[in-house]
C-alpha positions in Angstrom: 31.9 14.8 13.2 30.5 12.6 10.5 27.9 13.8 7.9 25.1 11.8 9.6 26.1 13.2 13.0 26.1 16.8 11.6 22.6 16.3 10.1 21.2 14.9 13.4 22.7 17.8 15.3 20.9 20.5 13.2 17.1 20.3 13.6 16.4 22.2 10.4 18.8 20.1 8.3 17.5 16.9 10.0 13.9 17.9 9.1 14.8 18.5 5.4 16.8 15.3 5.2 13.8 13.3 6.6 11.5 14.8 4.0 13.9 13.6 1.3 14.0 10.1 2.8 10.4 9.5 3.9 7.2 10.3 2.1 4.7 12.5 4.0 2.5 10.6 6.4 4.5 7.4 6.0 7.1 5.4 7.9 9.0 3.6 5.3 11.9 4.9 3.1 11.3 6.3 -0.4 11.8 3.9 -3.3 15.1 5.5 -4.4 16.5 5.0 -0.9 15.5 1.3 -1.0 16.9 0.7 -4.5 20.0 2.9 -4.7 21.2 3.7 -1.2 20.4 0.8 1.2 22.2 -1.9 -0.9 25.4 0.0 -0.5 24.9 1.2 3.1 23.7 -2.0 4.8 25.4 -5.3 5.1 23.9 -8.7 4.2 26.0 -11.8 4.9 26.9 -14.6 2.5 23.9 -16.9 2.0 21.5 -14.7 3.9 17.9 -14.7 2.7 15.2 -12.0 2.9 11.9 -13.2 1.5 10.2 -11.0 -1.1 7.1 -10.3 1.0 8.9 -8.7 3.9 9.0 -5.0 4.8 12.6 -3.9 5.2 12.0 -0.4 6.4 15.6 0.5 6.9 17.1 3.9 6.6 20.7 5.0 5.8 21.1 7.1 9.0 21.1 3.9 11.2 22.7 0.5 10.7 21.2 -2.7 9.6 23.2 -5.9 9.4 22.1 -9.5 8.5 24.6 -12.2 9.2 25.7 -15.1 7.0 23.1 -17.7 6.3 20.4 -15.9 8.3 16.8 -15.6 7.1 13.9 -13.2 7.4 10.7 -14.9 6.5 7.6 -13.5 4.6 5.3 -10.8 6.2 8.0 -9.7 8.7 8.9 -6.1 9.3 12.4 -4.8 10.1 12.7 -1.1 11.1 15.9 0.7 12.1 14.3 4.2 12.0 15.0 4.9 15.7 17.9 2.5 16.3 20.3 0.0 14.7 19.3 -3.6 14.0 21.9 -6.3 14.0 21.1 -9.9 13.3 23.9 -12.5 13.7 24.8 -15.6 11.7 22.4 -18.5 11.1 19.5 -16.8 12.8 15.8 -17.0 11.8 13.2 -14.3 11.9 10.0 -16.2 11.5 6.8 -15.5 9.5 5.1 -12.3 10.5 7.6 -11.0 13.1 8.3 -7.3 13.8 11.8 -6.1 14.8 12.1 -2.4 15.7 15.6 -1.1 16.7 17.7 -0.6 18.7 18.0 -4.4 18.7 21.0 -6.8 18.6 20.2 -10.5 17.9 23.0 -13.0 18.2 24.0 -16.1 16.2 21.8 -19.3 15.9 18.7 -17.5 17.2 15.3 -19.0 16.4 12.3 -16.7 16.3 9.0 -18.4 15.6 5.9 -16.7 14.2 4.3 -13.3 15.0 6.9 -12.2 17.5 7.2 -8.4 18.3 10.7 -7.2 19.4 10.7 -3.4 19.9 13.2 -1.1 21.4 10.8 1.8 21.0 8.3 3.4 23.3 6.2 6.5 23.1 6.0 9.0 25.9 2.5 9.4 27.5 3.2 11.6 30.5 1.7 14.9 29.0 -2.0 14.4 29.2 -2.9 17.3 26.8 -0.8 15.7 24.0 -1.5 12.4 22.3 1.1 9.7 22.9 1.6 9.6 19.1 2.9 13.2 19.2 5.1 12.8 22.3 8.8 12.1 22.4 9.9 8.6 21.5 12.1 6.7 24.0 14.4 3.9 23.0 16.3 1.3 25.0 18.3 -1.5 23.3 17.2 -5.1 23.3 19.9 -7.7 23.3 19.3 -11.3 22.4 22.3 -13.5 22.9 23.4 -16.6 20.9 21.3 -19.8 20.7 18.1 -18.3 22.0 14.7 -19.8 21.0 11.6 -17.6 21.2 8.2 -19.2 20.8 5.4 -17.9 18.6 3.4 -14.8 19.5 5.9 -13.5 22.1 6.5 -9.8 22.9 10.0 -8.6 24.0 9.9 -5.1 25.5 12.5 -2.3 25.3 15.7 -2.6 27.3 15.5 -6.4 27.9 18.5 -8.7 27.6 17.9 -12.4 26.9 20.8 -14.6 27.9 22.5 -17.3 25.9 20.6 -20.5 25.2 17.5 -19.2 26.9 14.0 -20.4 25.8 11.0 -18.2 25.8 7.6 -20.1 25.8 5.0 -19.3 23.2 2.8 -16.3 24.0 5.1 -14.9 26.7 5.6 -11.2 27.3 9.3 -10.5 28.3 9.5 -7.4 30.4 12.7 -8.1 32.4 16.1 -9.6 31.7 16.2 -13.4 31.2 19.2 -15.4 32.5 21.2 -17.7 30.3 20.4 -21.4 30.1 16.8 -20.9 31.4 13.2 -21.4 30.3 10.7 -18.6 30.8 7.0 -18.5 30.2 4.0 -16.4 30.9 2.8 -12.7 31.1 5.0 -11.3 32.4 7.5 -14.0 31.7 9.0 -15.8 34.7 11.8 -18.3 34.8 10.5 -21.9 35.4 13.6 -23.9 34.6 17.4 -23.5 34.9 20.1 -25.7 33.6 22.3 -27.2 36.4 25.8 -27.7 35.1 26.8 -29.9 38.0 24.3 -32.7 37.3 23.8 -31.7 33.6 20.0 -31.5 33.9 17.3 -28.9 33.5 15.7 -28.2 36.9 12.4 -26.5 37.8 12.8 -23.4 39.8 
């Protein structure tokens, strides 16, 4: 069993470790973690860019990987506190986006502005306890290669978006999206599919 697994398995040790990593009443890592631990723990590919006005709230107990020549634009937030975040090669996280793990983003993915991709949910079933104090539930989001997601979209936990799919601006993706498709709306629905026989995009 690794050190991180041992810490996670012991509630008391886990609580003490989190106090060392995260300031009270906060959700981002302490400065010493950001400066002296994360650069050695997490992987940034060759030629990758993280703009200076982003919030990279990543912790050493989960993984964060940014592929070669990928970019995270200003005012975005990346958080791996409840799950790993992997971003492939030559992918773009646009201005003001939020990515909360567990999330895996492929190569050559375009994310426009103000997109929320979150693999995290809060429980709400116990009516005498605020949702903020109930157990968190995670389900991995997978975004395959060559996907284009328009501005102001939301991708909910557990969704898989297939290769070369396009998500129209303002859409809310609550179900899996097939590859080589165009989806729009709230909730997002497939409106076009690529026909490989006649090599055309066709309306559904």
